[in-house]
C-alpha positions in Angstrom: 23.2 -0.8 2.1 19.5 -1.3 2.3 18.0 -4.4 2.5 15.7 -5.4 -0.2 12.4 -6.9 0.4 10.3 -8.9 -2.3 6.8 -7.8 -3.4 5.2 -10.6 -1.2 6.9 -10.1 1.9 5.6 -6.3 1.5 2.0 -7.2 0.6 2.3 -9.5 3.9 3.6 -6.9 5.7 0.9 -4.5 4.9 -1.9 -6.9 5.5 0.0 -8.0 8.7 0.0 -4.2 10.0 -3.9 -3.9 9.3 -4.8 -7.0 10.9 -2.7 -6.1 13.7 -3.4 -2.5 14.1 -3.5 -2.5 17.9 0.1 -3.4 17.9 0.9 -0.2 16.2 4.2 0.8 13.5 7.2 -0.8 16.2 5.1 -4.0 17.4 4.2 -4.7 13.8 8.1 -3.9 13.0 9.4 -6.0 15.5 7.2 -9.4 15.0 8.1 -8.7 11.4 11.5 -8.5 12.3 12.6 -5.2 10.2 13.3 -2.2 11.4 10.6 0.5 12.2 12.1 2.7 9.0 11.8 -0.3 6.7 7.8 -0.6 7.6 7.0 2.9 7.3 8.8 2.8 3.7 7.0 -0.2 2.9 3.6 1.5 4.1 4.5 4.7 2.4 5.2 2.7 -1.1 1.8 1.3 -0.3 0.0 4.4 0.2 1.4 6.0 -3.0 0.6 2.9 -5.1 -2.9 2.4 -4.1 -3.1 6.3 -4.6 -2.5 6.1 -8.2 -4.4 3.2 -8.9 -7.2 5.0 -7.2 -7.2 8.3 -9.4 -6.5 5.7 -12.6 -9.9 3.9 -12.1 -11.7 7.3 -11.4 -10.2 9.0 -14.4 -11.3 5.6 -16.3 -14.8 6.0 -14.7 -15.6 9.6 -15.4 -13.9 8.9 -19.4 -17.0 5.9 -19.4 -19.1 8.4 -18.1 -18.2 10.8 -20.8 -18.5 8.6 -23.7 -22.1 7.2 -22.2 -23.4 11.0 -23.0 -22.2 10.5 -26.7 -24.5 6.9 -27.0 
């Protein structure tokens, strides 16, 4: 059974990787005490969530822009 990591751990892991890019995935995973696969999964989850948020922001901006044309 796969180990579950809480949201704060995942956010901290992402930040750690951003702050220590020179270590690469392997080094970051070792320092965090998790497997490469787990860290890769956390990074992929973050990328998906960030992409969805970015798209929602863009759609909201487009909607506001279109609405502004009517006022």
